N, C-alpha and C positions, 0 to 999 in steps of 0.2 A: 757102676753106679746106677741106682734105681732112680730114674728121672721122675717117675710118677710120685715116689715118696718125697723127693726134693721139692717138686711142685706143690704138693700138699702141705709140706712143712713151711715153705717160704711164703706162700700166698696169705695165710692168716696174719702174719706180722706186718704185711703191707696194706692190709684192708683199710685201716683208719687213715693213714696218710694219703693213700690213693683215692679213697672216697672223698676226703676233704678237698684234694686237688681237683677232682672231677667236678664236684659241686661248685666250688669257688670259681673254677675256670668257666663253667657254664654261666654262673650268675654274673661274673664280671663281663664276659663278652656280650651276653644278651642284655644285661643292664646298661652297658655302655652304648651298644649299637641301637637297641630298640627303645629303651626306656629313659635314656639320658640321666643315669644315676649321678648323684653328686660325687665330686672328686674324693671326698672323705670316705664314702662308702666303697668306691672303686679301690682306693688305696688299702682299706681294711681287707677287702677280698684278696688283694695281692699279698698282703701280709700272711694270710692263711695259706694261700696257694703256694707260695715259695718257702714257707716256714720261717719267715722273718721274726716271728715271735720267739724264736730261739736265740736271736741276736744276729746282727749283720755278719759277723765272722763265720757263723755256722750255716748261713744260707747256702753257699755253694756245696758244702759237705752234705747238707740235707737233700738238696736237689740231686746231687750225684748218687747218694745212697738210694733214695726213692726211685730215681730214674733207672739205675742199674738193677734194682730189685724188680721193677716192672719188666725190664728187658729180659732178666733171668726167668721170670715167670712166663713171659711170652715164649721164650726159647724152650723151656721145659714143657710148657703146655702144647706147643706145636708137635712135639714128639709123641704126644698122647692121641693125636688125631688118627683115627683108624682109617685105613684105606677101604674102598668099597668091595674088597675081595670077599669079605665075610657077609653072606646074605642069610637072612632069617625069614622063616615062613610067616611070622607074625610082624605086623608093623611096629615100629619103635614106640614106646610109651612117651607121650609128650609131657615130660616133666622138666625140672630144673636142669638135670644132666643133659637132656636132649637140647634144650635151649642154649646151654653153655657150649655144647659141641657145634651147634649151628652158628652161634655168634662168633666164636673164636676165630675161625678162618676168615671171616669178613672183617673183623676189627683189628686183627694183628698188624696189618701194614700201617693204617693210620696211627695206631697206638705206638708202634715202633718209631715212626717218623716224629711223632709228638715227643716221645721220651728223648730221642737223640737230639732233636733241635732244642728242647728245653734245657738239657744238660749243656749243650754247646753254647747256648746264649748265656746262661748264668755263669758257667766256668770261664767262658771267653772273656767276659767283662771282669770277673773277680780275680782270676788267676793268670790269665794270659794277656791282660792289658788291652783288649780290643776296645776301640772307641765305640760310641753309640751307633754311628753309621755302619761300622764294620760288623758289629754284633746284630744289627737290625735284620740282616738277611735270615738269621736263624729264628728270630721272633716272627718274621713274616711267614716263614714256613710253618712254625709251631702253631700259629693262629689261623692258617689257611688264607692269609691275605691275598695270595695269588688268585683266589677264586672271585675276588671283587667284593664290594661292600654288601651286596645282597646275599651272597652265598656264604660269606665268612662266618656270620653267627650261626647259620644252619650247620656248617661243617663242625664248628666247635660243639654245638648241641649234640650232633650225632656221635662224634668221637667220645664226648663226655658220657652220654647215655650208654654207649657201647661198653665203656669201662665200668660204669655203674652196674649194668646188666651182668657183666662177667663177674664182678665182685659179689653181687647179691647171690647169684646162682652158685658161685664157687664156695662162698662161705656156708651156704646151706649143705653142700656136699661134704664139707670138711668135718662135719659131725660135732662142731663146737656147741651147737644149739640143740642137739638131740637130748631127749629126756633119758636120764639114766634109769635102768631097770632096778627096782628095789631088790636088795640082796636078800636071798633066802637064808633063813637061819637053820643051821644043821642041828642045833640043840633042841628044837621043838619036838 
């Protein structure tokens, strides 16, 4: 199986749900922690973050699919990281691909933890009958609560920006937004 091809095929389908999850996660945490946003705004951000707009019954399915998609993208992406064995005489070009390769090894662990704990929290409550106190451990890890009230929003901001950075550089490399070359006419 060609993991590079799988990574390139899987990632564009996840772009919009992951981008929404990253933006709303950042907005919720920073808004709640730093700006004291109203509860209605916070709830709206969570509706988008968890996919509640699809209906309550589909929230765990949505969280599971998006979370597993992120984990699959992380796993296939990690296989693409090249070892230092190949050296080049010229320094690497500092472009989107370079930034993507730089950011991926840094962001993969926090993103993996975030995906796993987000899935565990939502599925634990919805399908496995965990009470709020039982499921809360997953949410605390998901949000970085163990870092304290000062660092928690910074952690969420960095994880969210890491995901957004990978999404933006990855979608540029996918070729979706490349201009097509005009077709030449052989009849002229």
